[in-house]
C-alpha angles and dihedrals in degrees: 000000000000114000112212138189112204120208119188128137096210106082095206094050091044091052093047093050091048091049092049094048093046089061088067115092094218100045129083121184100212097179143358128214131197096201141027097255093052090047091053091051092049093048093049091047101041101030095211123189093242140019114207108197144167120230104232112054136140117266096024135352124256089249092054089045092053091049093049092049092050092048091050090055093245110158098208109124116232126221119186119212110186148143091235106108093180124127091217091064091048092052090051091046093053090047088054091055097257112163099196135033117183134167122236092233092062117109113274091238087062092061096056090044091051092049090053091050091050092045089056090053100266133115130250115200126170100255093219089063102037098081096040092054091071097040095059126080115269117256105269096192125103119224092255093049088051092050092050094044091049091056092043087056088057088060099256118150122235092260092049091049088049091053091049094049098033093244132127117257089245092055090049090052090051092052092047092048090052091049093047090050094047091051094044089234128152096223144359094270093054090045090052091049094049093047090050092049092053095045095248097124 
């Protein structure tokens, strides 16, 4: 029996996924989380075989969650189920130790099949993304540049970003300048847009 924690911020989608997985004889959904922080707490506490998570969630993203679990030495295998069909996201997911990356528009039978593959030690990657992931440029942003750029895209000023991340406004400006330069953008808004398009945020 595979024990699964399910993390998805949209209640209707979360409920539908849980109902689908519960129909499988060898899958037990032991807990559900509506945000990344709750999911991390549940995984650390319950030590499920698999975590099935979305990417964009309140608290922390599914990618950050996967990275934190890997760094902590947690052995729960992570499978991303998302609408983001971008190779940049897949590259970041694989770098974070994710074992599966599926799209929400895949047939429901594919999800159960993929979870079984990952549970046995394999990988399950959406085939339409697998080839593109290695054709695209690698993500040039550091984690800190990504954090700063994400907040800049929300409209925060350098000083507000600094307060949020415990950095000086000057340090924030340096990170933004680096990100803008790496992305060949003319300003922080364009840099944010380009990074989002490529799946780097």
